[in-house]
TORKOL-4160 file (C-alpha; in steps of 0.2 Angstrom, whole numbers, padded with zeros to 4 digits, m for minus):
305
<pt num="1" X="0000" Y="0000" Z="0000"/>
<pt num="2" X="0007" Y="0017" Z="m0005"/>
<pt num="3" X="0003" Y="0031" Z="0007"/>
<pt num="4" X="0007" Y="0049" Z="0001"/>
<pt num="5" X="0011" Y="0065" Z="0010"/>
<pt num="6" X="m0004" Y="0076" Z="0014"/>
<pt num="7" X="0007" Y="0091" Z="0008"/>
<pt num="8" X="0013" Y="0083" Z="m0008"/>
<pt num="9" X="0004" Y="0068" Z="m0017"/>
<pt num="10" X="0020" Y="0064" Z="m0026"/>
<pt num="11" X="0030" Y="0060" Z="m0010"/>
<pt num="12" X="0027" Y="0043" Z="m0002"/>
<pt num="13" X="0025" Y="0044" Z="0017"/>
<pt num="14" X="0034" Y="0032" Z="0030"/>
<pt num="15" X="0023" Y="0021" Z="0040"/>
<pt num="16" X="0029" Y="0021" Z="0058"/>
<pt num="17" X="0017" Y="0010" Z="0067"/>
<pt num="18" X="m0001" Y="0002" Z="0066"/>
<pt num="19" X="m0016" Y="0003" Z="0078"/>
<pt num="20" X="m0030" Y="m0009" Z="0079"/>
<pt num="21" X="m0047" Y="0000" Z="0076"/>
<pt num="22" X="m0055" Y="m0014" Z="0087"/>
<pt num="23" X="m0044" Y="m0007" Z="0102"/>
<pt num="24" X="m0049" Y="0011" Z="0098"/>
<pt num="25" X="m0068" Y="0007" Z="0097"/>
<pt num="26" X="m0067" Y="m0003" Z="0114"/>
<pt num="27" X="m0056" Y="0011" Z="0122"/>
<pt num="28" X="m0068" Y="0025" Z="0117"/>
<pt num="29" X="m0083" Y="0016" Z="0124"/>
<pt num="30" X="m0074" Y="0010" Z="0140"/>
<pt num="31" X="m0066" Y="0027" Z="0144"/>
<pt num="32" X="m0078" Y="0040" Z="0138"/>
<pt num="33" X="m0094" Y="0031" Z="0134"/>
<pt num="34" X="m0093" Y="0036" Z="0116"/>
<pt num="35" X="m0097" Y="0025" Z="0101"/>
<pt num="36" X="m0085" Y="0027" Z="0086"/>
<pt num="37" X="m0087" Y="0011" Z="0077"/>
<pt num="38" X="m0095" Y="0020" Z="0062"/>
<pt num="39" X="m0079" Y="0029" Z="0059"/>
<pt num="40" X="m0070" Y="0012" Z="0056"/>
<pt num="41" X="m0081" Y="0002" Z="0045"/>
<pt num="42" X="m0070" Y="m0009" Z="0034"/>
<pt num="43" X="m0055" Y="m0001" Z="0042"/>
<pt num="44" X="m0046" Y="m0014" Z="0053"/>
<pt num="45" X="m0030" Y="m0005" Z="0055"/>
<pt num="46" X="m0025" Y="0013" Z="0057"/>
<pt num="47" X="m0007" Y="0018" Z="0052"/>
<pt num="48" X="0003" Y="0031" Z="0059"/>
<pt num="49" X="0014" Y="0039" Z="0045"/>
<pt num="50" X="0027" Y="0053" Z="0044"/>
<pt num="51" X="0026" Y="0066" Z="0030"/>
<pt num="52" X="0043" Y="0066" Z="0021"/>
<pt num="53" X="0041" Y="0084" Z="0016"/>
<pt num="54" X="0037" Y="0092" Z="0033"/>
<pt num="55" X="0040" Y="0078" Z="0046"/>
<pt num="56" X="0022" Y="0079" Z="0052"/>
<pt num="57" X="0015" Y="0063" Z="0058"/>
<pt num="58" X="m0003" Y="0059" Z="0053"/>
<pt num="59" X="m0015" Y="0045" Z="0054"/>
<pt num="60" X="m0020" Y="0035" Z="0038"/>
<pt num="61" X="m0033" Y="0033" Z="0031"/>
<pt num="62" X="m0037" Y="0052" Z="0030"/>
<pt num="63" X="m0054" Y="0059" Z="0033"/>
<pt num="64" X="m0057" Y="0051" Z="0050"/>
<pt num="65" X="m0061" Y="0069" Z="0058"/>
<pt num="66" X="m0073" Y="0068" Z="0073"/>
<pt num="67" X="m0091" Y="0075" Z="0069"/>
<pt num="68" X="m0101" Y="0087" Z="0079"/>
<pt num="69" X="m0110" Y="0073" Z="0089"/>
<pt num="70" X="m0093" Y="0065" Z="0094"/>
<pt num="71" X="m0088" Y="0082" Z="0101"/>
<pt num="72" X="m0105" Y="0084" Z="0109"/>
<pt num="73" X="m0102" Y="0068" Z="0118"/>
<pt num="74" X="m0085" Y="0072" Z="0124"/>
<pt num="75" X="m0090" Y="0089" Z="0130"/>
<pt num="76" X="m0101" Y="0081" Z="0143"/>
<pt num="77" X="m0085" Y="0077" Z="0153"/>
<pt num="78" X="m0081" Y="0093" Z="0164"/>
<pt num="79" X="m0062" Y="0092" Z="0160"/>
<pt num="80" X="m0064" Y="0092" Z="0141"/>
<pt num="81" X="m0067" Y="0111" Z="0138"/>
<pt num="82" X="m0056" Y="0122" Z="0148"/>
<pt num="83" X="m0062" Y="0140" Z="0149"/>
<pt num="84" X="m0044" Y="0147" Z="0150"/>
<pt num="85" X="m0028" Y="0139" Z="0143"/>
<pt num="86" X="m0010" Y="0142" Z="0146"/>
<pt num="87" X="m0008" Y="0147" Z="0128"/>
<pt num="88" X="m0021" Y="0160" Z="0128"/>
<pt num="89" X="m0010" Y="0172" Z="0139"/>
<pt num="90" X="0006" Y="0167" Z="0130"/>
<pt num="91" X="m0001" Y="0174" Z="0114"/>
<pt num="92" X="m0003" Y="0191" Z="0121"/>
<pt num="93" X="0015" Y="0195" Z="0120"/>
<pt num="94" X="0013" Y="0194" Z="0101"/>
<pt num="95" X="m0002" Y="0205" Z="0100"/>
<pt num="96" X="m0001" Y="0224" Z="0100"/>
<pt num="97" X="m0014" Y="0238" Z="0102"/>
<pt num="98" X="m0024" Y="0241" Z="0085"/>
<pt num="99" X="m0019" Y="0224" Z="0077"/>
<pt num="100" X="m0032" Y="0214" Z="0067"/>
<pt num="101" X="m0033" Y="0197" Z="0075"/>
<pt num="102" X="m0042" Y="0181" Z="0068"/>
<pt num="103" X="m0045" Y="0166" Z="0078"/>
<pt num="104" X="m0049" Y="0149" Z="0070"/>
<pt num="105" X="m0061" Y="0138" Z="0080"/>
<pt num="106" X="m0066" Y="0150" Z="0093"/>
<pt num="107" X="m0077" Y="0139" Z="0103"/>
<pt num="108" X="m0088" Y="0149" Z="0115"/>
<pt num="109" X="m0076" Y="0164" Z="0114"/>
<pt num="110" X="m0065" Y="0160" Z="0129"/>
<pt num="111" X="m0049" Y="0167" Z="0121"/>
<pt num="112" X="m0057" Y="0182" Z="0112"/>
<pt num="113" X="m0066" Y="0187" Z="0128"/>
<pt num="114" X="m0050" Y="0187" Z="0138"/>
<pt num="115" X="m0041" Y="0196" Z="0123"/>
<pt num="116" X="m0053" Y="0210" Z="0122"/>
<pt num="117" X="m0052" Y="0213" Z="0141"/>
<pt num="118" X="m0033" Y="0215" Z="0140"/>
<pt num="119" X="m0030" Y="0222" Z="0122"/>
<pt num="120" X="m0038" Y="0234" Z="0111"/>
<pt num="121" X="m0039" Y="0225" Z="0094"/>
<pt num="122" X="m0050" Y="0222" Z="0079"/>
<pt num="123" X="m0055" Y="0204" Z="0081"/>
<pt num="124" X="m0064" Y="0190" Z="0070"/>
<pt num="125" X="m0068" Y="0173" Z="0076"/>
<pt num="126" X="m0073" Y="0158" Z="0066"/>
<pt num="127" X="m0084" Y="0144" Z="0073"/>
<pt num="128" X="m0095" Y="0131" Z="0066"/>
<pt num="129" X="m0104" Y="0125" Z="0082"/>
<pt num="130" X="m0121" Y="0135" Z="0083"/>
<pt num="131" X="m0122" Y="0132" Z="0102"/>
<pt num="132" X="m0104" Y="0139" Z="0105"/>
<pt num="133" X="m0108" Y="0154" Z="0094"/>
<pt num="134" X="m0124" Y="0157" Z="0106"/>
<pt num="135" X="m0113" Y="0155" Z="0121"/>
<pt num="136" X="m0100" Y="0167" Z="0115"/>
<pt num="137" X="m0114" Y="0180" Z="0111"/>
<pt num="138" X="m0119" Y="0180" Z="0129"/>
<pt num="139" X="m0101" Y="0186" Z="0133"/>
<pt num="140" X="m0102" Y="0200" Z="0120"/>
<pt num="141" X="m0092" Y="0190" Z="0108"/>
<pt num="142" X="m0098" Y="0190" Z="0090"/>
<pt num="143" X="m0092" Y="0175" Z="0080"/>
<pt num="144" X="m0094" Y="0171" Z="0061"/>
<pt num="145" X="m0102" Y="0154" Z="0056"/>
<pt num="146" X="m0090" Y="0151" Z="0041"/>
<pt num="147" X="m0077" Y="0139" Z="0036"/>
<pt num="148" X="m0059" Y="0145" Z="0036"/>
<pt num="149" X="m0058" Y="0141" Z="0017"/>
<pt num="150" X="m0073" Y="0151" Z="0013"/>
<pt num="151" X="m0068" Y="0165" Z="0023"/>
<pt num="152" X="m0050" Y="0165" Z="0016"/>
<pt num="153" X="m0056" Y="0167" Z="m0002"/>
<pt num="154" X="m0062" Y="0185" Z="0002"/>
<pt num="155" X="m0050" Y="0191" Z="0015"/>
<pt num="156" X="m0032" Y="0189" Z="0009"/>
<pt num="157" X="m0018" Y="0198" Z="0018"/>
<pt num="158" X="m0030" Y="0206" Z="0030"/>
<pt num="159" X="m0023" Y="0201" Z="0047"/>
<pt num="160" X="m0008" Y="0204" Z="0058"/>
<pt num="161" X="m0011" Y="0189" Z="0069"/>
<pt num="162" X="m0020" Y="0173" Z="0065"/>
<pt num="163" X="m0021" Y="0161" Z="0080"/>
<pt num="164" X="m0029" Y="0144" Z="0084"/>
<pt num="165" X="m0029" Y="0134" Z="0100"/>
<pt num="166" X="m0030" Y="0115" Z="0100"/>
<pt num="167" X="m0038" Y="0114" Z="0083"/>
<pt num="168" X="m0025" Y="0109" Z="0069"/>
<pt num="169" X="m0023" Y="0092" Z="0077"/>
<pt num="170" X="m0041" Y="0088" Z="0073"/>
<pt num="171" X="m0041" Y="0092" Z="0054"/>
<pt num="172" X="m0036" Y="0080" Z="0041"/>
<pt num="173" X="m0035" Y="0093" Z="0027"/>
<pt num="174" X="m0020" Y="0100" Z="0035"/>
<pt num="175" X="m0012" Y="0107" Z="0019"/>
<pt num="176" X="m0028" Y="0117" Z="0015"/>
<pt num="177" X="m0028" Y="0123" Z="0033"/>
<pt num="178" X="m0011" Y="0130" Z="0033"/>
<pt num="179" X="m0012" Y="0137" Z="0016"/>
<pt num="180" X="m0028" Y="0147" Z="0020"/>
<pt num="181" X="m0021" Y="0153" Z="0037"/>
<pt num="182" X="m0006" Y="0160" Z="0029"/>
<pt num="183" X="m0016" Y="0168" Z="0015"/>
<pt num="184" X="m0025" Y="0178" Z="0028"/>
<pt num="185" X="m0009" Y="0186" Z="0035"/>
<pt num="186" X="m0002" Y="0203" Z="0030"/>
<pt num="187" X="0017" Y="0202" Z="0025"/>
<pt num="188" X="0026" Y="0201" Z="0041"/>
<pt num="189" X="0010" Y="0194" Z="0050"/>
<pt num="190" X="0011" Y="0179" Z="0062"/>
<pt num="191" X="0002" Y="0163" Z="0062"/>
<pt num="192" X="0002" Y="0156" Z="0080"/>
<pt num="193" X="m0005" Y="0139" Z="0084"/>
<pt num="194" X="m0005" Y="0128" Z="0100"/>
<pt num="195" X="m0007" Y="0110" Z="0098"/>
<pt num="196" X="m0003" Y="0094" Z="0109"/>
<pt num="197" X="0016" Y="0091" Z="0110"/>
<pt num="198" X="0020" Y="0074" Z="0103"/>
<pt num="199" X="0038" Y="0076" Z="0108"/>
<pt num="200" X="0033" Y="0074" Z="0126"/>
<pt num="201" X="0036" Y="0056" Z="0132"/>
<pt num="202" X="0022" Y="0054" Z="0144"/>
<pt num="203" X="0010" Y="0060" Z="0131"/>
<pt num="204" X="0016" Y="0051" Z="0116"/>
<pt num="205" X="0019" Y="0035" Z="0126"/>
<pt num="206" X="0003" Y="0037" Z="0137"/>
<pt num="207" X="m0003" Y="0020" Z="0143"/>
<pt num="208" X="m0019" Y="0026" Z="0152"/>
<pt num="209" X="m0036" Y="0027" Z="0144"/>
<pt num="210" X="m0033" Y="0045" Z="0139"/>
<pt num="211" X="m0022" Y="0039" Z="0125"/>
<pt num="212" X="m0037" Y="0036" Z="0115"/>
<pt num="213" X="m0039" Y="0055" Z="0113"/>
<pt num="214" X="m0023" Y="0055" Z="0103"/>
<pt num="215" X="m0030" Y="0044" Z="0090"/>
<pt num="216" X="m0045" Y="0047" Z="0077"/>
<pt num="217" X="m0058" Y="0052" Z="0077"/>
<pt num="218" X="m0051" Y="0065" Z="0090"/>
<pt num="219" X="m0033" Y="0068" Z="0084"/>
<pt num="220" X="m0028" Y="0065" Z="0066"/>
<pt num="221" X="m0012" Y="0075" Z="0066"/>
<pt num="222" X="0003" Y="0073" Z="0078"/>
<pt num="223" X="0013" Y="0088" Z="0079"/>
<pt num="224" X="0031" Y="0090" Z="0085"/>
<pt num="225" X="0044" Y="0104" Z="0085"/>
<pt num="226" X="0052" Y="0096" Z="0070"/>
<pt num="227" X="0036" Y="0096" Z="0060"/>
<pt num="228" X="0035" Y="0115" Z="0064"/>
<pt num="229" X="0052" Y="0117" Z="0056"/>
<pt num="230" X="0046" Y="0107" Z="0041"/>
<pt num="231" X="0030" Y="0116" Z="0039"/>
<pt num="232" X="0039" Y="0133" Z="0040"/>
<pt num="233" X="0052" Y="0127" Z="0026"/>
<pt num="234" X="0037" Y="0121" Z="0015"/>
<pt num="235" X="0028" Y="0137" Z="0015"/>
<pt num="236" X="0044" Y="0148" Z="0015"/>
<pt num="237" X="0040" Y="0157" Z="0031"/>
<pt num="238" X="0050" Y="0159" Z="0047"/>
<pt num="239" X="0048" Y="0149" Z="0062"/>
<pt num="240" X="0050" Y="0163" Z="0074"/>
<pt num="241" X="0047" Y="0155" Z="0091"/>
<pt num="242" X="0042" Y="0139" Z="0099"/>
<pt num="243" X="0036" Y="0139" Z="0117"/>
<pt num="244" X="0032" Y="0123" Z="0128"/>
<pt num="245" X="0019" Y="0123" Z="0141"/>
<pt num="246" X="0025" Y="0118" Z="0158"/>
<pt num="247" X="0016" Y="0103" Z="0166"/>
<pt num="248" X="m0001" Y="0107" Z="0171"/>
<pt num="249" X="m0010" Y="0100" Z="0187"/>
<pt num="250" X="m0023" Y="0092" Z="0175"/>
<pt num="251" X="m0009" Y="0080" Z="0168"/>
<pt num="252" X="0001" Y="0076" Z="0184"/>
<pt num="253" X="m0007" Y="0059" Z="0186"/>
<pt num="254" X="m0004" Y="0055" Z="0167"/>
<pt num="255" X="0015" Y="0060" Z="0170"/>
<pt num="256" X="0016" Y="0049" Z="0185"/>
<pt num="257" X="0008" Y="0034" Z="0177"/>
<pt num="258" X="0021" Y="0035" Z="0163"/>
<pt num="259" X="0036" Y="0037" Z="0175"/>
<pt num="260" X="0029" Y="0022" Z="0186"/>
<pt num="261" X="0026" Y="0012" Z="0171"/>
<pt num="262" X="0044" Y="0014" Z="0166"/>
<pt num="263" X="0050" Y="0010" Z="0183"/>
<pt num="264" X="0040" Y="m0007" Z="0182"/>
<pt num="265" X="0045" Y="m0010" Z="0164"/>
<pt num="266" X="0027" Y="m0007" Z="0158"/>
<pt num="267" X="0020" Y="m0021" Z="0169"/>
<pt num="268" X="0002" Y="m0018" Z="0170"/>
<pt num="269" X="0000" Y="m0028" Z="0185"/>
<pt num="270" X="0013" Y="m0019" Z="0195"/>
<pt num="271" X="0007" Y="m0002" Z="0189"/>
<pt num="272" X="m0011" Y="m0006" Z="0194"/>
<pt num="273" X="m0006" Y="m0012" Z="0211"/>
<pt num="274" X="0005" Y="0003" Z="0214"/>
<pt num="275" X="m0010" Y="0014" Z="0209"/>
<pt num="276" X="m0023" Y="0004" Z="0219"/>
<pt num="277" X="m0012" Y="0005" Z="0235"/>
<pt num="278" X="m0012" Y="0024" Z="0232"/>
<pt num="279" X="0007" Y="0024" Z="0232"/>
<pt num="280" X="0007" Y="0038" Z="0219"/>
<pt num="281" X="m0002" Y="0051" Z="0230"/>
<pt num="282" X="0014" Y="0056" Z="0239"/>
<pt num="283" X="0023" Y="0058" Z="0223"/>
<pt num="284" X="0010" Y="0071" Z="0217"/>
<pt num="285" X="0017" Y="0085" Z="0228"/>
<pt num="286" X="0034" Y="0082" Z="0222"/>
<pt num="287" X="0029" Y="0083" Z="0204"/>
<pt num="288" X="0019" Y="0098" Z="0207"/>
<pt num="289" X="0033" Y="0107" Z="0216"/>
<pt num="290" X="0044" Y="0104" Z="0200"/>
<pt num="291" X="0031" Y="0105" Z="0187"/>
<pt num="292" X="0039" Y="0121" Z="0179"/>
<pt num="293" X="0054" Y="0111" Z="0175"/>
<pt num="294" X="0043" Y="0097" Z="0165"/>
<pt num="295" X="0037" Y="0100" Z="0148"/>
<pt num="296" X="0018" Y="0098" Z="0147"/>
<pt num="297" X="0004" Y="0094" Z="0135"/>
<pt num="298" X="0005" Y="0109" Z="0124"/>
<pt num="299" X="0017" Y="0116" Z="0111"/>
<pt num="300" X="0015" Y="0133" Z="0103"/>
<pt num="301" X="0023" Y="0139" Z="0087"/>
<pt num="302" X="0024" Y="0156" Z="0080"/>
<pt num="303" X="0026" Y="0157" Z="0061"/>
<pt num="304" X="0031" Y="0174" Z="0053"/>
<pt num="305" X="0026" Y="0177" Z="0035"/>
C-alpha cells in the first residue's frame, strides 16, 4: 500500500506503526462512553505515518475527523473544555494595540473574551458550532459561522495575527488549513498555533485510557517541533518562536503513570497495584513542586510570513 504526504501527493510517506481499530472502538466506549465504530467500517487497522516533506506525523486513512456529535459527547466530561488555557495568555506578547486578529475555531469565545479585556484589537472569530456561537454572544463576543476556506477566499492579507488553539490536530485537510491561514496574513504577520506536544514522552507513550484521545476520530495529526520546522520550510515562512507549556495539574497523574510504568518495565499488574495502593499520591506533591521544569501537554509555534 502506497501512502502519500498530505502536503505533496507525489511523495510517499513512511509508515511508523499500526493501531488496531478494534482497540480504539473498545477504548472510546470504556473510557468515555462514546461509540466510534461507524468511523472504522471496513478499516481494521490505522497507520501512523510521517510526511517526508514536513516531518508531520498523521493517521491514515485520511478523513477520520470527529463529527459534531462526537464532540458533543466528549464535552459532557467537565475536563474536556477548559475556559482558559496556558496558551491564551502566552499569545498576548505577540499582539499589540490596534492589530487585526483572527481566531480559527473560537469555541464559545473564551480566548477572544480574555483578549478584548486585555488588548484593544480588531478581532474576528470563526466557529461552526451553533451552540458555541450562542454562548459566545452571551459574553459579548460575535463569531462568524463560516469555514476557514470560505472566509480566506475573500480576506487575503487582512490580518496581523491569525491564531488557533487545539484545533489543527483535529483536521485531516492539513495542507488546505495551513495554506488558508497563511493567506490571511499581511506580509510580516504571524500565524500562532497551539497543539498537543507529541515530543513529550508521557504524552506520546501514554498507557492510560486517555491515550485514545490522541487517535482518530479525535486527533488526526501529531505535531512535534520538527514538524513545525518542516512546515515553515514548506511554506517559506520563518519559524520565529516555539514555546512549551509547563506541566499542568490536569496532567500530573498521566505523567506519574508514565514514570511508574517505566519503573516497572510497563508491567500492567505492577502499575495497577501501585495505583490501587495509592502509592502515587505522595509523589503528586513532588511533581507539582517541580512542574515548571517538566514539559507539558501543549506546544505553541509562532510562524512569521
